[in-house]
C-alpha positions in Angstrom: -42.3 -48.2 -125.6 -45.8 -48.7 -126.9 -48.8 -48.7 -124.6 -50.4 -52.0 -125.4 -49.8 -55.2 -123.4 -48.9 -57.2 -126.5 -46.6 -55.0 -128.5 -43.4 -53.4 -127.2 -40.7 -51.4 -128.9 -37.5 -51.2 -126.9 -35.7 -47.9 -127.3 -32.1 -47.1 -126.4 -30.8 -43.9 -124.6 -30.8 -42.1 -128.0 -34.4 -43.1 -128.8 -33.4 -45.6 -131.4 -35.2 -49.0 -131.5 -33.2 -51.9 -130.0 -33.6 -54.9 -132.3 -30.5 -56.8 -131.4 -28.2 -57.2 -128.4 -24.4 -57.5 -128.8 -22.1 -56.5 -131.6 -19.1 -57.6 -133.5 -15.8 -56.7 -131.8 -12.2 -57.9 -132.3 -13.4 -60.5 -134.9 -15.9 -62.0 -132.5 -19.6 -61.7 -133.4 -21.9 -61.6 -130.4 -25.0 -60.1 -132.0 -28.3 -61.9 -131.3 -32.0 -60.9 -132.0 -33.6 -59.2 -129.1 -36.9 -61.0 -129.5 -35.2 -64.4 -129.2 -33.2 -63.3 -126.2 -36.3 -61.9 -124.5 -38.3 -65.1 -125.2 -35.9 -67.0 -122.9 -37.0 -65.1 -119.8 -40.3 -63.3 -120.5 -43.8 -64.8 -120.9 -44.9 -65.0 -124.5 -47.4 -62.1 -124.4 -44.5 -59.8 -123.6 -42.1 -61.0 -126.2 -43.2 -59.7 -129.6 -42.2 -56.3 -130.8 -44.5 -54.0 -132.7 -42.9 -55.1 -135.9 -43.3 -58.8 -135.2 -45.9 -60.7 -137.2 -47.9 -63.7 -136.1 -46.3 -67.0 -137.5 -48.1 -68.8 -140.2 -49.2 -72.4 -139.6 -46.2 -74.7 -139.4 -43.8 -71.8 -138.8 -41.9 -71.5 -135.5 -42.4 -68.5 -133.2 -40.4 -67.2 -130.2 -43.1 -68.7 -127.9 -41.9 -72.2 -129.0 -38.6 -71.6 -127.3 -40.1 -71.6 -123.8 -41.0 -74.5 -121.6 -44.7 -73.9 -120.7 -45.6 -74.0 -117.0 -49.1 -74.1 -115.6 -49.8 -72.8 -112.2 -52.7 -74.2 -110.1 -53.6 -71.6 -107.5 -56.0 -73.8 -105.6 -53.3 -76.3 -104.8 -50.4 -73.9 -105.1 -48.7 -76.3 -107.5 -47.0 -75.9 -110.8 -46.7 -78.2 -113.8 -43.6 -78.0 -116.0 -43.4 -79.2 -119.6 -40.3 -79.7 -121.8 -39.5 -77.6 -124.8 -41.0 -78.4 -128.1 -37.8 -77.2 -129.8 -34.6 -75.4 -128.8 -34.0 -71.7 -129.7 -32.1 -71.4 -133.0 -28.4 -71.2 -132.6 -25.8 -70.2 -135.1 -23.9 -72.9 -137.0 -20.3 -72.1 -136.6 -17.3 -73.8 -138.4 -15.1 -75.7 -136.0 -12.3 -73.1 -136.1 -14.7 -70.4 -134.8 -16.7 -72.5 -132.3 -15.4 -72.0 -128.8 -15.5 -74.5 -125.9 -16.6 -72.2 -123.1 -16.7 -72.9 -119.3 -19.0 -70.7 -117.2 -18.7 -71.0 -113.5 -21.8 -69.7 -111.7 -23.6 -70.1 -115.0 -27.0 -70.8 -113.4 -27.0 -67.5 -111.5 -28.5 -64.1 -112.5 -25.6 -62.8 -114.6 -24.3 -66.3 -115.6 -27.6 -67.5 -117.1 -27.8 -64.4 -119.4 -24.2 -65.0 -120.5 -25.0 -68.7 -121.2 -28.0 -67.7 -123.3 -25.9 -65.4 -125.4 -23.0 -67.8 -125.9 -25.4 -70.6 -126.8 -27.3 -68.5 -129.3 -24.0 -67.6 -130.9 -23.3 -71.3 -131.5 -20.6 -72.1 -129.0 -20.2 -75.2 -126.8 -21.0 -74.2 -123.2 -20.4 -76.1 -119.9 -21.9 -74.6 -116.8 -20.6 -75.3 -113.3 -22.8 -74.3 -110.4 -23.4 -75.5 -106.8 -26.9 -73.9 -106.9 -26.4 -72.0 -103.6 -27.8 -68.9 -105.2 -28.3 -70.1 -108.8 -31.2 -72.1 -110.1 -31.6 -74.8 -112.7 -34.7 -73.1 -114.0 -32.6 -70.2 -115.4 -30.8 -72.6 -117.9 -33.4 -75.4 -118.1 -34.3 -74.4 -121.7 -30.9 -75.5 -122.8 -30.8 -78.9 -121.0 -30.5 -81.6 -123.7 -29.0 -79.4 -126.3 -25.9 -81.0 -127.9 -23.9 -77.8 -127.3 -24.8 -77.6 -123.6 -23.7 -79.3 -120.4 -24.8 -78.5 -116.8 -22.7 -79.8 -113.9 -23.4 -79.5 -110.2 -20.0 -78.6 -108.8 -18.5 -76.3 -106.2 -15.5 -74.5 -107.5 -13.6 -74.7 -104.2 -12.9 -78.3 -105.5 -10.8 -78.7 -108.7 -12.5 -79.5 -112.0 -11.0 -81.0 -115.1 -12.2 -80.3 -118.6 -10.9 -79.0 -121.9 -11.9 -75.5 -122.9 -10.9 -72.4 -124.8 -12.4 -69.7 -122.6 -13.3 -69.6 -118.9 -15.8 -67.1 -117.5 -15.3 -67.3 -113.8 -18.5 -65.8 -112.2 -19.0 -68.2 -109.2 -19.5 -66.3 -106.0 -22.5 -65.1 -104.0 -22.9 -61.4 -104.8 -25.6 -60.0 -102.6 -25.1 -59.1 -98.9 -27.5 -61.6 -97.4 -26.0 -64.4 -99.4 -22.3 -63.7 -99.0 -22.7 -62.8 -95.3 -24.6 -66.0 -94.6 -21.3 -67.9 -94.6 -18.5 -65.4 -94.7 -15.7 -68.0 -94.5 -17.2 -69.9 -97.4 -17.5 -66.7 -99.4 -13.7 -66.0 -98.9 -12.9 -69.7 -99.8 -15.0 -69.4 -103.0 -13.2 -66.2 -104.0 -9.8 -67.6 -103.3 -9.9 -71.3 -103.8 -12.4 -71.1 -106.6 -10.2 -68.6 -108.5 -7.1 -70.7 -107.8 -8.7 -73.8 -109.2 -10.0 -72.1 -112.3 -6.7 -70.3 -112.9 -5.0 -73.7 -112.6 -7.3 -75.1 -115.2 -6.6 -72.1 -117.5 -2.9 -72.7 -117.1 -3.2 -76.3 -118.0 -5.5 -75.9 -121.0 -4.1 -72.5 -122.1 -7.6 -71.1 -122.0 -8.3 -67.4 -121.8 -9.6 -66.6 -118.3 -12.0 -63.8 -117.4 -13.0 -63.1 -113.8 -15.9 -61.0 -112.8 -14.7 -58.8 -110.1 -16.8 -56.0 -108.5 -17.0 -52.3 -107.8 -16.9 -53.4 -104.1 -13.1 -53.6 -104.5 -13.3 -49.8 -104.2 -15.1 -50.0 -100.9 -16.6 -46.7 -99.7 -14.6 -44.6 -102.2 -12.9 -41.3 -101.6 -12.5 -40.8 -105.3 -15.6 -40.1 -107.5 -16.3 -41.5 -110.0 -14.0 -44.5 -109.6 -11.4 -45.2 -112.2 -9.6 -48.5 -112.5 -6.3 -47.1 -111.1 -8.0 -46.2 -107.8 -6.9 -48.6 -105.1 -10.0 -48.4 -103.0 -11.1 -47.6 -99.4 -12.1 -51.0 -97.9 -12.7 -52.0 -94.3 -10.9 -55.4 -94.1 -12.7 -56.6 -91.0 -16.3 -55.3 -91.5 -19.3 -57.5 -92.3 -18.9 -56.9 -96.1 -15.2 -57.7 -96.1 -15.6 -61.4 -96.9 -16.9 -60.3 -100.4 -14.9 -57.1 -100.9 -11.5 -58.5 -99.8 -12.3 -61.9 -101.3 -12.6 -60.2 -104.8 -9.5 -58.2 -104.1 -7.4 -61.2 -103.4 -9.0 -63.0 -106.4 -7.7 -60.2 -108.6 -4.2 -60.4 -106.9 -4.2 -64.2 -107.7 -5.3 -63.6 -111.2 -2.4 -61.2 -112.0 0.0 -63.5 -110.1 -0.8 -66.3 -112.6 -0.6 -63.8 -115.5 2.9 -62.5 -114.6 4.3 -65.8 -113.3 2.7 -68.4 -115.5 1.7 -66.4 -118.6 -2.0 -67.1 -118.2 -4.1 -64.9 -120.5 -6.4 -63.0 -118.2 -9.2 -60.5 -118.2 -10.7 -58.7 -115.2 -14.1 -57.1 -115.3 -15.1 -54.8 -112.4 -18.9 -55.0 -112.5 -21.0 -52.2 -111.0 -24.6 -52.5 -109.9 -26.5 -54.6 -112.4 -30.2 -55.4 -112.6 -32.6 -57.3 -114.8 -34.8 -60.4 -115.3 -33.8 -63.4 -113.3 -32.4 -61.4 -110.4 -33.3 -63.2 -107.2 -36.2 -61.3 -105.7 -35.1 -62.1 -102.2 -31.4 -61.3 -102.4 -31.7 -58.0 -100.6 -30.5 -55.8 -103.4 -32.2 -52.4 -103.8 -33.7 -52.9 -107.3 -35.4 -56.2 -106.5 -36.5 -55.0 -103.1 -38.1 -51.8 -104.5 -39.9 -53.6 -107.4 -41.3 -56.5 -105.3 -42.5 -54.1 -102.6 -44.2 -51.8 -105.1 -45.8 -54.7 -107.0 -47.3 -56.0 -103.7 -48.6 -52.6 -102.8 -46.2 -52.4 -99.8 -44.3 -49.3 -98.7 -40.8 -49.1 -100.2 -37.9 -49.3 -97.7 -34.9 -46.9 -98.1 -32.0 -47.5 -95.7 -30.4 -44.3 -94.6 -31.5 -40.8 -95.6 -31.8 -41.8 -99.3 -29.0 -39.4 -100.4 -26.4 -42.1 -101.0 -25.9 -42.7 -104.7 -25.7 -45.7 -107.0 -25.4 -46.3 -110.8 -27.4 -49.1 -112.3 -26.8 -51.0 -115.6 -29.1 -53.3 -117.4 -28.1 -57.0 -117.7 -27.8 -56.9 -121.5 -25.3 -54.1 -121.4 -23.2 -56.0 -119.0 -23.2 -59.2 -121.1 -22.1 -57.1 -124.1 -19.3 -55.7 -122.1 -18.1 -59.1 -120.7 -18.0 -60.7 -124.2 -16.2 -57.7 -125.7 -13.6 -57.8 -122.9 -13.1 -61.5 -123.2 -12.3 -61.2 -126.9 -10.2 -58.1 -126.7 -6.5 -57.8 -126.0 -7.0 -55.7 -122.8 -5.4 -57.4 -119.7 -5.9 -54.5 -117.3 -9.0 -54.3 -115.1 -12.0 -52.7 -116.8 -15.0 -51.1 -115.2 -18.3 -52.2 -116.7 -21.2 -50.1 -115.5 -23.6 -47.3 -116.3 -22.6 -43.7 -115.4 -26.2 -42.5 -114.8 -26.1 -41.8 -111.1 -29.2 -41.7 -108.9 -29.7 -41.0 -105.2 -31.5 -44.0 -103.6 -34.4 -41.7 -102.8 -34.7 -40.7 -106.5 -34.4 -44.2 -107.6 -37.2 -45.4 -105.3 -39.5 -42.7 -106.8 -38.5 -43.9 -110.4 -39.3 -47.5 -109.5 -42.6 -46.6 -108.1 -43.5 -44.6 -111.2 -42.4 -47.5 -113.6 -44.4 -50.1 -111.6 -47.5 -48.0 -111.7 -47.0 -47.4 -115.4 -46.7 -51.1 -116.2 -49.6 -52.1 -114.0 -51.8 -49.5 -115.7 -50.7 -50.6 -119.2 -51.7 -54.2 -118.3 -55.1 -53.1 -117.2 -54.3 -53.6 -113.5 -53.9 -50.2 -112.0 -52.3 -50.1 -108.5 -54.7 -50.3 -105.6 -52.8 -47.7 -103.6 -49.9 -45.3 -104.1 -47.1 -46.8 -102.1 -45.1 -44.7 -99.8 -41.3 -44.5 -99.2 -40.2 -45.2 -95.7 -36.7 -44.7 -94.2 -34.8 -47.1 -91.9 -31.2 -47.0 -90.4 -28.2 -47.5 -92.8 -26.4 -50.9 -92.7 -22.8 -51.0 -91.6 -20.1 -50.1 -94.2 -22.7 -49.3 -96.9 -20.9 -47.1 -99.5 -22.1 -43.5 -99.8 -21.3 -43.1 -103.5 -20.8 -45.5 -106.3 -20.4 -44.5 -110.0 -17.9 -46.0 -112.5 -15.5 -44.1 -114.7 -16.0 -46.1 -117.9 -13.4 -44.2 -120.0 -11.3 -47.3 -120.4 -14.2 -49.5 -121.6 -15.2 -46.9 -124.2 -11.6 -46.5 -125.4 -10.4 -50.1 -125.6 -13.7 -52.0 -126.0 -15.7 -49.4 -127.9 -18.4 -50.3 -125.4 -21.0 -48.1 -123.6 -24.4 -48.8 -122.1 -27.4 -48.7 -124.5 -30.3 -49.3 -122.2 -31.7 -46.4 -120.2 -32.5 -47.2 -116.5 -36.2 -46.6 -117.1 -36.4 -49.0 -120.0 -34.5 -51.7 -118.1 -36.7 -51.3 -115.1 -39.9 -51.7 -117.3 -38.4 -55.0 -118.6 -37.6 -56.2 -115.0 -41.0 -55.2 -113.7 -42.7 -57.2 -116.4 -40.6 -60.2 -115.5 -41.4 -60.0 -111.8 -45.0 -59.3 -112.5 -45.3 -62.5 -114.7 -43.5 -64.6 -112.1 -45.9 -63.4 -109.4 -48.8 -64.2 -111.6 -47.6 -67.8 -112.1 -47.0 -68.2 -108.4 -43.2 -68.6 -108.4 -42.6 -65.4 -106.4 
């Protein structure tokens, strides 16, 4: 990446410039310009690549696709404005345009999926109860003729006509899913039951985002899809782990008994812009602490391992899986494994790099402190992505470092405008 604050070149793991996200798989084109995608979550001065040119008078720029907000630090208030125009979306013929329902579409993963589907020219309906999601993540689409946002809790039935259902609705971070454990289980079971019933009635293809947590604290490493897991069914994390396991059981029950066309994505640790800074996940915790100049907290001895994938890679994988013929579960994650201690050091290094590039060098070199490990926290987590590579022709493009730089810029901008 270049060293100026206004020009950035995004490079993949092989050192090649990333100009687009997505690809065409199984007759479904999901490719979109990276500059446009980034303009939907990053402030304008971070958007342009080194090859971008300033628009001529009367021409549109990526900056026009953001609603401008003005922060008033004296009164701690913010003024929102509406968009001058919507981002450009593809014009698809009716036979190629899908009616897509996304549950949990105002959340971290869901909002990025919605962005991609909208840019590709499809009709998107978002269901969200806004427990962890936020209207601001999709507000740039409100009013677009292809977009509909509905406040709805999936534990209650919902009727619509659709061609594809991406079922993402469920709190995914420990503080949120443990806040009301019974509701988390109900969301996993009843929400999935209702959406599968809708898929059965409309003959829509159904994709559920499951999780690497179905493997629990694994005794097999890395974890392939045919590993059954090692889960504590009565621990504090069980409401989420077992909730997703029963959701998978229900999904395949509908598949075998009722012929519903299903897809199951087992998502491993994912990070990126729009991740809730207060959701207790290790990536957001580390970045926020480092940006504030606070010591970074590692739980345990720091030797437990995790693998982290960037949000754009995940969205590529979800869309590829939805439009493939693969009905077996598929791991979607990044095989680059870090100890939590190593990862904390990497985050600290990236934060200091971005701050220095922006002309705001850190005031102090933050330290890493260690605290007791939470109950049932897995010791190892890394996906075996052989199946995804073979059946989807998918593998991560974004390096962890490059993704972290993108996320640090997002949080840094949000802190500057007063929303964090």
